[in-house]
C-alpha positions in Angstrom: 2.3 -7.8 15.8 2.9 -6.2 12.4 -0.2 -5.5 10.3 -0.5 -6.7 6.7 -2.9 -5.1 4.3 -5.3 -7.5 2.7 -4.0 -6.6 -0.7 -0.5 -7.6 0.3 -1.8 -10.8 1.8 -3.6 -11.7 -1.4 -0.5 -11.0 -3.5 1.6 -13.2 -1.2 -0.9 -16.0 -1.5 -0.9 -15.8 -5.3 2.9 -15.8 -5.3 3.1 -18.7 -2.9 0.7 -20.7 -5.1 2.8 -19.9 -8.2 6.1 -20.9 -6.5 7.5 -24.3 -7.5 9.5 -26.8 -5.3 12.7 -25.0 -6.2 11.5 -21.6 -5.1 11.0 -20.2 -8.6 8.0 -18.1 -9.2 6.1 -19.2 -12.4 3.2 -16.9 -13.0 0.7 -18.3 -15.4 -2.0 -16.2 -17.1 -4.5 -16.9 -14.4 -2.1 -15.7 -11.7 -1.3 -12.5 -13.6 -5.0 -11.8 -14.1 -5.5 -12.1 -10.3 -2.4 -9.9 -9.5 -3.2 -7.0 -11.9 -6.1 -5.4 -10.0 -4.2 -5.9 -6.7 -1.1 -4.2 -8.1 -3.3 -1.3 -9.3 -4.9 -1.0 -5.8 -1.5 -1.1 -4.2 -0.2 1.7 -6.5 -3.2 3.9 -5.7 -2.6 3.5 -1.9 1.1 4.3 -2.2 0.4 7.3 -4.5 -2.1 8.7 -2.0 0.2 8.3 1.0 3.1 9.8 -0.9 0.9 12.7 -2.0 -0.2 13.4 1.6 3.3 13.1 3.0 4.6 15.6 0.4 1.8 18.0 1.2 2.6 17.7 4.9 6.2 18.6 4.1 5.2 21.6 2.0 2.8 22.8 4.8 5.6 22.4 7.4 8.2 24.3 5.2 5.7 27.1 4.8 4.7 27.3 8.4 1.2 26.2 7.8 0.9 24.2 10.9 -2.9 23.9 11.0 -2.9 22.6 7.4 0.0 20.2 8.3 -2.0 18.9 11.3 -5.0 18.3 9.1 -2.9 16.4 6.5 -1.2 14.4 9.3 -4.6 13.4 10.6 -5.5 12.1 7.1 -2.2 10.2 6.9 -2.8 8.6 10.3 -6.4 7.6 9.4 -5.2 6.2 6.1 -2.4 4.2 7.7 -4.7 3.0 10.4 -7.2 1.7 7.8 -4.4 0.1 5.7 -3.5 -2.7 8.1 -5.3 -5.6 9.6 -3.7 -7.0 12.7 
């Protein structure tokens, strides 16, 4: 089973509720207001994961394997916490 983060599930629900019978998404002001904080949270999650993955690469290139192992543990913990199954 593939996990889906609660933020993504909420964004999908808002989108589904804003979709008309022809499959067109029509976001009203209320939907946009609900989506904005979710989009910001999603951005923060992606930025943190990208930051850690870039640091892991830098550690690897520089032969800093203890540092890389520490970073990878943080990545794994973050990814584990990101998804509900």
